[in-house]
C-alpha positions in Angstrom: 13.9 -23.9 -10.0 13.5 -22.5 -6.5 10.0 -23.4 -6.5 10.7 -27.1 -7.4 13.3 -27.2 -4.7 10.8 -25.9 -2.3 8.4 -28.6 -3.3 10.8 -31.4 -3.2 11.9 -30.4 0.5 8.4 -30.0 1.7 7.6 -33.5 0.2 10.5 -35.0 2.2 9.0 -33.4 5.3 5.4 -34.7 4.5 4.1 -31.2 3.9 1.5 -30.5 1.4 1.9 -27.2 -0.2 -1.7 -26.1 -1.3 -1.8 -23.8 -4.3 -4.3 -21.2 -5.1 -6.6 -22.3 -7.9 -9.1 -20.4 -10.1 -11.6 -22.7 -11.5 -14.3 -22.0 -14.0 -17.6 -23.2 -12.1 -19.6 -24.3 -15.2 -19.0 -26.5 -18.2 -15.6 -28.3 -18.4 -14.4 -26.7 -15.2 -11.1 -25.7 -16.5 -8.7 -24.2 -13.8 -5.5 -22.2 -13.6 -3.2 -23.1 -10.9 -0.6 -20.4 -9.6 3.1 -21.2 -9.5 3.7 -19.2 -6.4 1.1 -18.4 -3.7 0.4 -14.8 -3.2 2.0 -13.1 -0.2 -1.3 -11.5 0.8 -4.8 -10.9 -0.5 -7.5 -8.2 0.2 -11.3 -8.5 0.5 -13.3 -5.4 0.0 -16.7 -4.8 1.6 -18.5 -1.6 0.4 -21.9 -0.1 1.4 -23.6 2.6 -0.8 -25.3 5.7 0.6 -27.3 8.4 -0.8 -25.6 11.7 -1.4 -28.8 13.8 -1.9 -29.1 17.0 0.3 -32.2 18.9 0.5 -32.5 22.4 -0.6 -31.8 25.1 1.9 -30.3 22.8 4.4 -26.7 22.8 6.1 -26.3 19.0 6.2 -27.6 15.7 4.9 -28.7 12.4 6.4 -26.9 9.5 5.2 -29.4 6.9 3.9 -28.4 3.3 3.2 -29.1 2.4 -0.5 -27.4 -1.1 -1.0 -24.5 -3.3 -0.2 -22.1 -3.7 -3.3 -20.8 -7.0 -4.2 -17.6 -8.2 -2.4 -14.3 -7.6 -4.0 -11.0 -9.7 -4.0 -7.8 -8.3 -5.0 -4.6 -10.5 -5.7 -1.1 -10.2 -7.0 0.0 -13.2 -9.0 3.8 -13.9 -10.1 4.4 -15.9 -13.2 7.9 -17.2 -13.9 9.4 -18.2 -17.3 12.9 -19.1 -15.9 13.9 -22.6 -15.2 11.3 -25.2 -15.9 8.2 -23.3 -15.5 7.4 -22.6 -19.2 6.9 -19.7 -21.4 5.4 -16.7 -19.4 3.3 -15.4 -22.3 1.6 -18.8 -22.5 1.0 -18.6 -18.7 -0.7 -15.2 -19.1 -2.8 -16.6 -22.1 -3.9 -19.7 -20.0 -5.1 -17.4 -17.3 -6.9 -15.0 -19.6 -8.5 -18.2 -21.2 -10.0 -19.2 -17.8 -10.9 -15.8 -16.2 -11.1 -13.2 -18.9 -12.2 -14.2 -22.5 -16.0 -14.5 -23.2 -17.6 -17.8 -22.9 -19.3 -18.3 -26.4 -22.2 -20.1 -24.9 -22.9 -17.8 -22.0 -22.0 -14.6 -23.9 -19.9 -13.4 -20.8 -16.7 -14.1 -19.1 -16.9 -17.5 -17.0 -18.1 -17.7 -13.5 -15.1 -18.4 -11.2 -14.3 -20.1 -8.0 -11.0 -19.0 -6.2 -9.8 -21.3 -3.6 -6.6 -21.2 -1.3 -6.8 -22.5 2.3 -9.7 -20.9 4.1 -10.4 -18.5 1.1 -13.5 -19.6 -1.2 -14.5 -16.8 -3.3 -17.1 -16.9 -6.1 -17.3 -14.2 -8.8 -16.0 -12.9 -11.9 -12.9 -11.2 -13.1 -13.2 -7.5 -13.0 -9.8 -6.1 -14.1 -6.3 -7.8 -14.9 -3.0 -5.7 -15.3 -0.2 -7.6 -16.5 3.4 -6.2 -15.9 6.1 -7.8 -17.4 9.3 -7.3 -15.2 12.1 -9.5 -16.6 13.2 -10.3 -20.1 15.8 -12.3 -22.1 18.4 -10.8 -24.6 15.7 -11.0 -27.2 13.4 -8.9 -25.4 11.0 -12.0 -24.5 9.4 -11.8 -21.1 10.6 -14.2 -18.4 8.6 -12.9 -15.6 5.2 -11.3 -15.1 3.1 -9.7 -12.2 -0.6 -9.9 -12.5 -2.5 -7.6 -10.5 -6.1 -9.0 -10.6 -9.5 -7.9 -9.0 -12.5 -10.1 -8.7 -16.2 -9.1 -8.1 -18.2 -11.4 -6.0 -21.5 -13.0 -6.9 -24.1 -14.9 -4.7 -27.1 -17.0 -5.6 -30.4 -15.2 -5.4 -31.9 -17.5 -2.6 -28.7 -17.0 -0.5 -28.8 -13.4 -1.3 -32.3 -13.0 0.0 -31.7 -14.9 3.2 -28.5 -12.8 3.7 -30.4 -9.4 3.2 -33.2 -10.5 5.6 -35.4 -7.7 4.2 -38.6 -9.1 6.3 -39.2 -6.2 8.6 -42.2 -4.1 7.7 -40.6 -1.1 9.4 -37.6 -0.8 6.8 -37.0 2.4 5.3 -36.7 2.2 1.3 -35.0 4.4 -1.1 -36.3 5.2 -4.4 -34.7 6.9 -7.3 -36.8 9.9 -8.8 -37.7 9.3 -12.4 -39.4 12.0 -14.8 -43.0 12.6 -13.8 -42.6 11.4 -10.4 -44.2 13.6 -7.6 -44.5 13.3 -3.8 -48.3 12.5 -3.9 -47.9 9.7 -6.5 -45.1 8.1 -4.6 -47.2 8.4 -1.5 -50.2 6.9 -3.1 -48.0 3.9 -4.5 -46.2 3.1 -1.2 -48.8 4.1 1.5 -51.9 4.0 -0.7 -52.6 7.5 0.3 -51.6 10.6 -1.5 -52.0 12.6 1.6 -48.8 11.3 3.0 -46.9 13.5 0.6 -46.3 16.0 3.4 -44.6 13.3 5.7 -42.4 12.5 2.8 -41.4 16.1 2.3 -40.6 16.4 6.0 -38.5 13.2 5.9 -36.4 14.4 2.9 -36.2 18.0 3.9 -37.8 19.3 0.7 -39.3 22.9 0.4 -40.4 22.5 -3.2 -43.0 19.9 -3.5 -43.7 20.3 -7.2 -40.1 19.8 -8.7 -38.2 16.6 -8.0 -34.9 16.3 -9.7 -34.6 13.1 -11.8 -31.6 10.9 -10.6 -32.1 12.1 -6.9 -33.4 9.7 -4.2 -36.2 9.8 -1.9 -36.6 8.2 1.4 -39.8 6.3 2.0 -39.8 5.8 5.7 -42.5 3.9 7.8 -45.4 6.2 8.5 -48.0 5.6 11.3 -51.4 5.7 9.9 
């Protein structure tokens, strides 16, 4: 009821209330429009660095591995009082758009979240439903949805954004069974003799045994 009164007042004043919408990007483009816009939202940007430390060393050098997909966190309010409809059905509509697997794609739907200047493309990562108000029969009248989305980007745009054109870029490689420094040097630098420089760059004392799962820095080497 409060939401409808606010909308009527806004219409009289000529104000358009833009609602946050979550739309399926492919197929029928079904969407879910929130009843109440969130009070806030948060965007997360995270870089990942190697945690490997050389044997017999007192510290480690942080080496960039990758930038993780962007994250979006929202708290949505669903209300079943007044004329807003059944809360459980509202939750199911949200889950249909954002959570349930698409039978044709065999994965959840790709989504586009739009509100004002916010345009976020990605997939639902987690959704926690908290029912906070009930009628005398124990049926929910209000719910809070804590939702997290993980971003996605087209390959062409991703490559342009990463700008990995520099020949001086240091690369990171994860050690697999059977890997040796001479083999890595031969593969990357076309000369196995550069394994000594690799050992120095990674503070390695034991050149024969590389632990699978650790990472090796492959820096530019002047030939």
